[in-house]
N, C-alpha and C positions, 0 to 999 in steps of 0.2 A: 504494499499501498504507499503513495507518495508520501512524503513527510509533511506537505502541506496539507493534504486533506486530514492526517491524524492532529497537527497543529489544530485545526481549526476545529474538530470534535471536541478536543482537549478544552480547549478556550470556550467551545461555546456551553457543553456540559458544567463547567463549574463556574461560568457566566451568570448560567441560568438558576444555578442552583442558589448562589450565591443571591442574586435578585427574590428568589423565592425564599429565601431567609429574610430577607429584610422587609418584604409584605409580610410576611408572620409577626415580626417582631411590630411592626406597623398596627397591624390588627392586634397584637397581645397589651401594647399602649395604650391604644385607644379602649379599650378594653377594662384594664386593671387599674388606670387611673380613675376612675369615678367608682368601682366597685372594689377593688383591693382584693378580690377573686385570684384560684388559679383561672385563668383560660384554658377553653376546652373549645373546641372546633369538631362537629362530626360531618364527615364528608359521605360516607355510606355505610350500609351493611354489609358488612361480608358473611359472618355467617348467623343464621337465625333459626333456633329450634326452639320452640317452646317459650320459656319466661329466660332462656340464655340468646345472649346478643354478643355477637364479637364485631365490633365494627371499626372502619377504618377511620381513627380520630387523630387528631392532633391535641396534644397536651401542653402546655406551657406553665412554668414559673421562671421566677429572675436569673435562676443559676442556669436554667434551661436556655435562654436567651442569649445570654453571654457565650456558651458551649456553642451554640447554632452560627453566631456572629464569627467567633474563633476558629472554628472548625472549616467553614465554607472561605470567609476570606481569605485564609493563610492555603488553602488550596487551589482559590484563584489566582491568588498572586505567586503560587511556584510554580504553578501550569503558565502564567504568563511573562514569566520571567525567563530568558531565553537560553537553551541549555548549555552548562558551561561557563555562565557567567560567575556563577558563586565561585567556583574553584577557581577561574582567572580574579577576581576580585580580591580573594584571601592569598594568592600568590604575588598579586601588587601591591598588597597592606603589608605583607610578610616582609619583601622585598624594600619595602620605602621605609619600613622600622628600623633595617640593619643601616 
């Protein structure tokens, strides 16, 4: 597979996940600020059997918000950095210190 396609897919997937995380955090902040409760959003029922319900839901609190932004943000930044630049930057910094 050509390198350009791989880079496009990697940047798009991590960028979209970061954008979705930002939207989830925006919804969390608009809900939690007035109520002070845990945010829960029900998307759809996955399994329903009698009184049992297993849904595809999203539940967030303050720690979840921080972790979602850190994980998706770092993932996007690490894929948007050209390959090899961290290694080259470390080598350049080390040689300038001597």
